[in-house]
C-alpha positions in Angstrom: 47.4 -132.6 51.1 51.1 -133.4 51.2 53.4 -130.7 50.0 55.7 -132.1 47.2 59.4 -132.1 47.6 60.9 -128.8 46.5 63.0 -128.8 43.4 66.8 -128.5 43.8 69.7 -129.0 41.4 73.0 -130.8 42.1 75.9 -128.4 42.8 78.2 -130.4 40.6 78.2 -133.4 38.2 80.6 -135.4 40.4 77.8 -137.4 42.1 76.1 -138.3 38.8 78.9 -140.0 36.8 80.4 -143.5 37.1 83.7 -143.8 38.9 86.8 -144.2 36.7 89.6 -144.1 39.3 91.9 -147.1 39.8 90.5 -149.1 42.8 92.5 -148.8 46.0 92.2 -149.0 49.7 90.9 -145.5 50.0 87.7 -146.4 48.2 84.8 -147.7 50.3 84.0 -151.4 50.2 80.6 -152.5 48.9 78.6 -154.9 50.9 75.7 -156.6 49.1 73.7 -159.8 49.5 73.8 -160.2 45.7 77.2 -161.8 46.3 75.8 -164.9 48.0 77.5 -164.2 51.3 78.8 -166.8 53.7 77.9 -166.5 57.4 81.1 -164.6 58.2 80.6 -162.2 55.3 77.0 -161.6 56.4 78.4 -160.6 59.8 80.7 -158.1 58.0 77.7 -156.7 56.1 75.7 -156.2 59.2 78.7 -154.6 60.9 79.1 -152.2 57.9 75.4 -151.3 58.1 75.7 -150.4 61.8 78.8 -148.3 61.2 77.3 -146.5 58.2 74.1 -145.5 60.1 75.3 -145.3 63.7 79.0 -144.7 63.1 79.6 -147.5 65.6 78.5 -151.1 66.3 78.2 -151.3 70.1 76.6 -154.5 71.4 74.1 -152.6 73.5 72.6 -150.9 70.4 72.3 -153.9 68.1 69.0 -155.3 67.2 69.1 -159.2 67.3 65.6 -159.5 65.9 66.3 -157.2 63.0 69.5 -159.1 62.3 67.8 -162.4 62.4 65.2 -161.3 59.8 68.0 -160.1 57.5 69.9 -163.4 57.8 66.8 -165.5 57.1 65.8 -163.4 54.1 62.6 -162.0 55.7 63.7 -158.4 55.0 66.1 -156.9 52.5 69.2 -154.9 53.3 67.1 -151.8 52.6 64.6 -153.0 55.2 67.4 -153.5 57.6 68.6 -150.0 57.0 65.0 -148.8 57.5 64.9 -150.5 60.8 68.1 -148.9 62.0 67.0 -145.4 60.9 63.6 -145.8 62.7 65.2 -147.2 65.9 65.1 -145.4 69.2 69.0 -145.3 69.1 69.1 -143.3 65.9 66.2 -141.1 66.8 67.6 -140.2 70.2 71.2 -139.9 69.0 70.6 -137.7 66.0 67.1 -136.4 65.5 66.5 -135.3 69.1 69.9 -133.6 69.3 69.8 -131.5 66.1 67.7 -129.0 64.1 65.9 -130.3 61.1 68.5 -128.8 58.8 71.3 -130.6 60.6 69.4 -133.8 60.7 68.9 -133.7 57.0 72.6 -133.4 56.5 73.2 -136.4 58.7 70.7 -138.5 56.9 71.8 -137.5 53.4 75.4 -138.5 54.1 74.4 -141.7 55.9 71.6 -142.9 53.6 72.5 -141.5 50.2 76.3 -141.5 50.8 77.0 -138.0 49.6 77.2 -134.4 50.6 74.2 -132.2 50.7 74.1 -130.3 47.4 73.0 -126.9 48.7 70.9 -125.1 51.3 68.0 -125.5 48.8 68.2 -129.3 49.3 68.3 -129.0 53.0 65.2 -126.7 52.9 63.4 -129.2 50.6 64.0 -132.2 52.9 63.3 -130.2 56.1 59.9 -129.3 54.6 59.4 -133.1 54.2 60.1 -133.6 57.8 57.6 -130.9 58.8 54.8 -132.3 56.6 55.4 -136.1 56.7 57.1 -136.4 60.1 60.1 -138.4 61.1 59.1 -141.8 59.7 57.7 -140.2 56.5 61.0 -138.5 55.9 63.0 -141.8 56.3 60.6 -143.6 53.9 60.9 -140.8 51.3 64.8 -141.1 51.4 64.7 -144.9 51.1 62.1 -144.8 48.3 63.9 -142.0 46.4 65.2 -142.8 42.9 68.7 -141.9 43.9 68.8 -144.5 46.7 67.2 -147.2 44.6 69.6 -146.5 41.6 72.7 -146.5 43.7 72.0 -149.1 46.4 68.8 -150.9 45.5 67.3 -153.4 48.0 70.5 -155.5 48.6 73.4 -153.1 49.1 74.5 -151.3 52.2 74.9 -147.5 51.6 78.5 -146.3 51.5 80.3 -143.0 50.9 80.2 -142.3 47.1 83.0 -140.7 45.1 85.4 -140.2 48.0 88.5 -139.9 45.7 88.4 -136.8 43.6 90.5 -136.1 40.5 92.8 -133.2 40.9 92.9 -133.6 44.7 95.9 -135.0 46.6 93.5 -136.4 49.2 90.0 -137.8 49.0 87.0 -136.6 51.0 87.3 -136.9 54.7 85.2 -139.6 56.3 81.7 -138.5 57.1 82.2 -138.9 60.9 85.0 -136.3 60.8 83.1 -133.9 58.6 79.8 -134.1 60.5 79.9 -134.9 64.2 76.7 -136.2 65.8 75.8 -132.7 67.1 77.1 -129.2 66.3 77.4 -125.8 67.8 73.6 -125.4 68.0 73.3 -128.3 70.5 76.4 -127.2 72.4 74.9 -123.7 72.7 71.9 -125.3 74.4 74.1 -127.0 76.9 75.9 -123.8 77.6 72.6 -122.1 78.4 72.1 -124.8 81.0 75.4 -123.9 82.6 77.8 -126.3 80.9 80.9 -124.8 79.2 83.5 -126.4 76.9 86.6 -124.2 77.4 89.7 -125.6 79.1 89.9 -128.2 81.9 86.7 -126.9 83.5 84.7 -127.3 80.4 83.0 -130.4 81.5 81.8 -129.0 84.9 78.6 -127.3 85.7 78.6 -123.9 87.4 78.0 -125.3 90.8 81.0 -127.7 90.4 83.5 -124.9 89.8 85.0 -122.7 92.5 84.1 -120.6 94.3 81.6 -123.2 95.5 78.1 -122.2 96.7 77.6 -122.2 100.5 75.2 -125.2 100.4 77.8 -127.3 98.5 80.5 -126.5 101.2 78.1 -127.3 104.0 77.0 -130.6 102.4 80.6 -131.6 101.8 81.6 -130.8 105.4 78.7 -132.8 106.8 79.6 -135.8 104.7 83.3 -135.5 105.7 82.5 -135.2 109.5 79.9 -137.9 109.3 82.3 -140.3 107.6 85.1 -139.5 110.0 82.8 -140.2 113.0 81.7 -143.5 111.5 85.2 -144.7 110.9 86.3 -143.6 114.4 83.4 -145.5 116.0 84.3 -148.6 113.9 88.0 -148.5 115.0 87.0 -148.0 118.7 84.7 -151.1 118.4 87.5 -153.2 117.0 89.9 -152.1 119.8 87.4 -152.8 122.5 86.7 -156.2 121.0 90.4 -157.1 121.3 90.2 -156.7 125.1 87.0 -158.7 125.2 85.0 -155.8 126.5 82.5 -156.0 123.6 81.7 -158.6 121.0 81.6 -157.5 117.3 
């Protein structure tokens, strides 16, 4: 028996009212297939979807088959977003590098386009991950009434309500507020010997002086061997000039 999603309340009414600011460049652009997009506009929509979910659109992480299905109308925009969320790229880049609580934050901001309301909401969705698994959690997000009411089947998710009344600046972009992995993941790297302080922060322990004896011996052997090889090569060239050997 599946445990139902725990109840949680919004921490403010800001996410639940229609926008009434004057449109400007600070507000996110909406991409939807409801607008009868041309080919170039469809390219922009796909690019926006990659950036919303992955925060980048590197060629190596694109899915040509998924893009083709969207262009031909075989899947909806929501289906395209589902494919990106269930991809190995997203799973390996976000799910595998974070705790369930952190992963919930990442997905809420990417899929629902807003901040997490409270720790109660993170606990509720983390329980969903524990009971339904990774794919079940993604399906629950995409099938939620909040997603369907705001984005439906044809609109790429986008940051909602970034410009706040009474604030001189709007919300910071999600990628600045929530890096891919946080202090928890960095602490795991530190336990393995990697440190992030100063110029030596990207070196492992054995890469920082004083170097272990086996490192010094290995380096010396490589240096002496390389010098001997170069010396023999130069000697062979000199001898070939006098015709004593043929190279």
